[in-house]
C-alpha positions in Angstrom: -14.1 10.7 -27.9 -14.9 9.5 -24.4 -12.8 10.4 -21.3 -14.2 7.6 -19.2 -11.7 5.0 -17.9 -12.5 1.5 -17.0 -12.4 0.9 -13.2 -9.9 -2.0 -13.7 -7.5 0.2 -15.5 -7.8 3.0 -13.0 -7.3 0.6 -10.1 -4.3 -0.9 -11.8 -2.7 2.5 -12.2 -3.2 3.3 -8.6 -1.7 -0.1 -7.6 1.3 0.5 -9.8 1.8 4.0 -8.3 1.5 2.6 -4.7 4.0 -0.2 -5.5 6.5 2.3 -6.9 6.2 4.5 -3.8 6.8 1.5 -1.5 9.8 0.3 -3.6 11.4 3.7 -3.4 10.9 3.6 0.4 12.8 0.3 0.8 10.1 -2.3 0.6 11.0 -5.6 -1.1 9.3 -6.3 -4.5 7.1 -9.0 -3.1 6.0 -7.0 -0.1 5.4 -3.9 -2.1 3.3 -5.8 -4.6 1.1 -7.3 -1.9 0.6 -4.1 0.0 -0.1 -2.0 -3.1 -3.1 -4.2 -3.9 -4.5 -3.8 -0.4 -6.3 -0.4 -0.2 -6.9 -0.7 3.6 -3.2 0.0 4.3 -2.4 3.7 4.8 0.5 4.1 2.4 1.7 7.4 3.9 1.8 6.0 7.4 3.7 2.9 6.2 6.3 5.1 4.4 6.6 7.4 7.4 7.3 4.5 9.8 10.0 3.2 7.4 11.6 6.7 7.1 11.8 6.8 10.9 13.8 3.6 10.9 11.2 0.9 11.2 11.7 -2.2 9.0 9.1 -2.5 6.3 7.8 -5.9 7.5 7.3 -4.5 11.0 5.6 -1.4 9.7 3.2 -3.6 7.8 2.5 -5.6 11.0 2.0 -2.5 13.1 -0.4 -0.9 10.6 -2.2 -4.1 9.5 -5.9 -3.5 9.1 -8.1 -5.1 11.8 -10.7 -7.4 10.3 -14.2 -7.4 11.6 -16.4 -4.7 13.0 -16.2 -6.0 16.5 -12.4 -5.6 16.7 -12.5 -2.1 18.3 
């Protein structure tokens, strides 16, 4: 019996867990699904902002990953 998991299944499980955490924190289904698939978002930071009173959409905008290496 093998204990290996397929990367696709493991990633799907993580996405599902991330989506559930976001939903519990007040994110809409659509927004939670989109953010859960994007590993560049810091899930804990997003949830912390929302717990402090920030609207989920604004928290996503604040913590949106910067594209490109020259953005710093």
